[in-house]
N, C-alpha and C positions, 0 to 999 in steps of 0.2 A: 165394567165401567166401561165405557168406551165414546168415542170419540167422531165425530162427522159428521162434517161441516167443510161447503163449501163457498171457494174464492175470499170475499171482504167480509164478510159474515164472521170467517173462522178467529179472530177477536174479543167481535162484541159478544158473540154467543160464548164463551166461555166465559166470558169476567158475571155471567150471571150465575155460573154454576155456585156450590156453596161455600160458605170462605177458607171450609179447609183446604178444597183447591185452590182458591181462585188467591190465595196468598201464597199457594207454595210454589219459591222459585226451581225448582223444575219444570212441571207444569208452563211456567210465565216464556225459561227459555224451549220448551218447545214448540209454542206459539210463535215465539219470534221466528226460530230455526224456519217454518215450515213454508216461507213466502211462497201463500199462492195465491195464485194471480185470479180476476173474476174469473167464476161459473170455474174453477178449475174444484174438484174434494180428495180431500183427505180421508183417512181412518185411523185412530189409533186406538187401539183397544191394552187394557191393563187388565193379567189376568190377579185371579182373585192378591199371592202373594205381596206385588206389588201395589196394587188397590189400597193395600195393609199400611203403607208408607204412606200415603196421601193422605189420611182420617187423622185428623184432631185429637184425639180421645186413643192413636195408639200411640200417639208419639210419647215418647221415655220424658217424663217428666221430668222437674229439675229440683229433685229433693234438697235438704236443708243443707245436707250431709254434702251432696256434689255442688251445694252452693261456693260451703265453706272450704273444700275440695278446692275448686277454683281460684275463690278468691284468694290461697293461697300461693297456687300457681301464678295468679295475677301479680302479685305483689314479689316473688321470684324472679321473676320474666321483666319485672321494670328495674327489678334493683339488677341485674345480670344488663342489658338494655348501657343501663350508666356507667357501670364497674368497665361498659369494654368503651365505652363513649372517653369515660378517661382514659382509658388505657391509652387509644388510640390517639391523645395530645398529649400525650407522654414523647421528647424530642427522640428519647433512648431507644424509644422502639423499630425494631429494625424492620427490612421491607416483607421481609416475609411472615413475619408477625401481623404486619400490617396489614399484606395481603388475607390472611385466616382468620384477622380481627373481625374486618369489612366481610368477608364470606358470613360468618357470623350473627351477626347485624344485616345485613341483608335478609338473611329467615327470618329473620322476626318484624320486619320491615309489619305485614302488613298486620299480624297478628296484636302489633303493639297500638298500630290504628283503631282495631276494631274494637281494642279493650280501652282506647280514648273512649273513643266513639260512645261504650258505655260508663264511662265514668259521668259522662254530661249529660249522656242521658236520665243518670240517677240525679244527678245536681238539678237539672229539673226536674224530674217528680219528688226532688225536696224543695220545690218551688212554688209546683203544685196545690201539693198537699200542705201548707201556710197559706195557701189563696184559699185553699177549701174549707179549714180553720176559720179564718177573719168574715167569710163570708154566708158563713150561717144561715144569716138574717135576710141576705140578699139571694133573692131567690135566680134571679135572671145571673147573675153574676155565677152562681152556685152552680149553676148547670149548663153554662160555660165551661166553666173552670174543670167540671167531674166531665165532659165530650174530651177536654183536647187530655186528660188525665187519666182518660181510657186508652187513651191512640197512643199518647206513650211509656202510657205501662205495654201494650202491644212491641210497642219496641224497641223496649228493655228488652221484654222476653225473643224476640227475633235476634238480639245483640247475645243474648248468653247463650244461645242457638251456634253462633258462629264462631265465642271466642269456644263454644267446646269445640266445634267443627277441627278449630284452627287448631289447637291443643293437642288434639291425636295424632299417633305418631304419624309422619311420613318419612314414603321410602323417598331415598338421597335423588333416585336416579329419576322419577318421575316426569324434572326439567330437560333431561336431557333428549339427542333424538335418537331414534332405533333402526335397525336393520330389519325384516320382514318377512320370510321364507312362508311361501305359499305352495306345501305341495300337492297332488293328486288321491287322494285316498282310493278308499272301493267303488268300483262303478266303471271301468276301466277306458276308452276314448271319453264315456261324457266325461268323466271325471275329471279327468283333463282339460276339454270345454269349461270345466267349469270351476277349476282353480286360476285358467286364465281370467274369465270373467270377473272373479274374485279380483283377482290383481288387478286390475285392470280397472275395477270400484275403489281400489285405495289410492291409487294413482291418482285418479281426479278428487275423490278426499283432498289430497294434500293439497294438489290444486285449488282447491276451495281454499282453503286454511294459509293459503299462502307460505306452503313449504315446499323444500327443495327437496324432488328424489328425483333418487337416483338409476336406474334398474343396475344391479350388479353381475343378475347373472339369471339364464332364461333356457334351461333343456324342455323341446318341443316336441311335441308327437308328428308324426300322419298326418294329421288333421289341423293342425297348426295349432293343438292344444296346449298347455304344460303339464310337462311331468311335473317337473320343480322350475320354482322362479325365485330371485330376492332382489331384494334393492335395500336401498340406504335411504331414509327418510330425517331430513334436519328440519328443527326449528322448533323452537320456543314453549314448551309441553310438550312436545311428539309422543317421549313413552306414556310418562301419565295418559294421555287419552289411549292413542293403541293398542295399550296393553292390555286393552279387556276385551278385544278382538283375537285374545290368542284359545284356541278348542278349536270342534271338527266343527265345522259349515256343512250344514245337510240343502242338500237340491232335492225336488220334485221334480220335473218336468220330460216331456216329447224330446228323446233325442234328434239329433238329425240323422242317425243314423236308424230311426226306428220307422220301419215299412209301416205296420197296423195302428199306429197311432196313442202306441200303451205309452201310461207317465212311467218312468221309470226314477227310481232316486239313487243316487252317487253322493260321494263324501270328498270335501278335500281339507282340508286342514292347514291351516292360519299357527307362527311361530311368533310373539313378538322378542326380542332381545333386546336390550336398551347398548347404543352403542358405545365403548367406550374407547380414551385416546392413549398414546405413548406411555402417560402417567400415569394412566392408573393401572394397565397389564407391560409391562418391559417384558420382552422377548428376545430370549438369546438369537442368537444364532447354533449354538452350538444343540438348542431343542429342536432345532429345526430339519425337520427333513423334504428340500423341497424337489419337486417329481413333473417334469417336463414333458411331455408328450402332446403329439396331432391331436390337433378338436377335430369331432364328429358330428355330425349334422349338416343342416344348411349352410353354410355361408359363405361362397364361395371358392377357388382354386385358393388362393394362400389361402384360408383358413384351414384348409384341409389338409396341407401337403408343408409346414411347417409345426417346428413343437412350441407354439403359441400358450396352449392349454398349459394350466398349472396346479397342480395339488400340492397343500403343503400338509406336511402331520406337527403338529405339536406334541410331542414324544413322549414329556413328563406327563399327559392328559390321557393323550392317546385322538386328542378334534384332529378330526383330519375333515379342511373344505378345499375343494378345485370346483374352479372357473376356470369357463371357455371362452367368456362374452363376445373378448375385442378381440382383432390381430394383432394385437402387443402383448408377446409375453409377459412385460413390466408395466404394463396396467394390468393385465391380471393378477398378475405378485401381490400390486396393489390394495385391488381390490379382495383377492383371498387374506391378506392381512385383515384385511377390518373387519372382517366376518370374522377371523379366527379372533381377534381381540374381545370382538363382543360376546361368543359362543365360552370362551376362559375367562370374561367379565360377570359372566352369568353365573357363571361353575362357583365361580368365586364366591358370588352373593351368594346363591344359594347354602353353600359350605357352611357360614357364617350365620345362615337364618335358619337354626337348625328345622324350628316349625316350620318352614317353608321349603323344605327340602327335598318336595314331590312334585313340586312346581311346574317345573318344566313339561314333565312325564304328563299333567296333567292338562295342559297350555296346547302338547303335540298330539297329545292321544296315539290312538294305533289307527287311525282316517277309518277307522271302522263306520257306521252310519248307526248304530242307534248309541255311539258315545256323540248326540251333535249338543252345542250350547246355540247353534242358530239352527233356523230351517226357511229355504226362501222356495217358499210354494206356486209355483207359472201356474196353474190350473185355477188358481183360484186370487193370485194377483196378491198374495200378501207374505211378509217377512216375519220368522214368529221368534222372543230371544227370548230361552226356553227358563236363563237364570234366573229373569223378572218378570215373566209370564207378558209382556207388550210383543202387539204386534200390531204391522202398518201395514196397510191398504195402498201399499206406494210400490209396488217391486223395481217397477223400470225406475224411477223415481233415484231411490238405492243405491240399485246397480251405476246410476250414475255419479254417484256419492254423494247424495242428496238424502240425508234424512239419519248418516246416522251416528248424529249428536245426542237425537233421541234416543237412542239404548245405552252408548255411552253415559250423560244426563241419569237415565233410571238407573246404570250399574255403580255409580259413582254415588248417588244416592242412598241406596242399600249399600254398599260396603259401609258408606258415615254411619248409617243409623246398625249395624253389625258394626260396628269400632263403638257406637253409642251404646247399647247394651251390655257388654263386653265391663263398658265401663262402670255400669250401676251393679254389675252380677258384682264386680271386685269387690266393689265398697258395703255391699250386700252383709 
């Protein structure tokens, strides 16, 4: 399946596709985010694995058993919400208890709103059924009620899928900011130049999302590429979106150092870690070894002649973070502690979630070209995400931070469909 459309006709052309695609929320997001100008062309291709997600007949059916489980969970959630609301009104509730209750209530809000919408839709269906029964002999009234019934029933089905989706387990870290780490992999100087391109791509993407992007550390090569670079990205739901970017990104292009015009393949690895604060990870002074040394590389006389660089080792876990980006030792120390907390927090999360114990290694990989999640092919002007088989023929736009949401939407959909499939299997 592929879409190749030009300028203003993009939305109009897509709405003429089959109903299974037309009604798909992910496709609608792709349409809205394209932001095409007149006569500007974009092409999005869907591989066989991702195309299956768009076929109505491949959608996981909501069986009576699944509806029964969903209804019990809805009642349980509504009961829990009523209990917490009552507990919140008690005068003897302590500030800590109030904070805990409010936090749990805020997590329920979206799902409860969808449940209320679903219950209202079911009441509407009851009313339409009554009209259908009463107007069996009035052809025009019956036809109008039947048309409305089909629309409302379709809305009910969509709301049922929304409730199921919101009931799926969520990663509490999704709402946090993140620490982004980009490292050059296989490919020498070309890999470092590509790592720089990727890092700046995320910086532009963060700006478009109105997130705060703070460079923490950059180690440059002779050609001003990035051997490694890290940044703090702060905003609502940052980790929940960027966590899908973790892995090895492969590039195929003619390097600036290539004299004969041959296409080379290089790679850069991306790791995305949820940010942690002092309440999440408490660092004791006795558990830290802090070393200072002179910063290397470009940066001026002051940077290279004072002990401004900082290396912090967390002795219990053996985690090491080194920062030399700032001229001030105190600023480098603060940045190093921020990254250290994120790394320790992620390790603890993985320890508690044994089913995901290999996540971080899977994210980072070895930096080898064959371990890729995404390929940036410059000769063909395309970017392909191999996890969902989605290809966009707009490589320059993507490197400017546009179009990344198209991949993220597809990956979110795949994750939810996989979770629903597991839920169905668990009930069989």
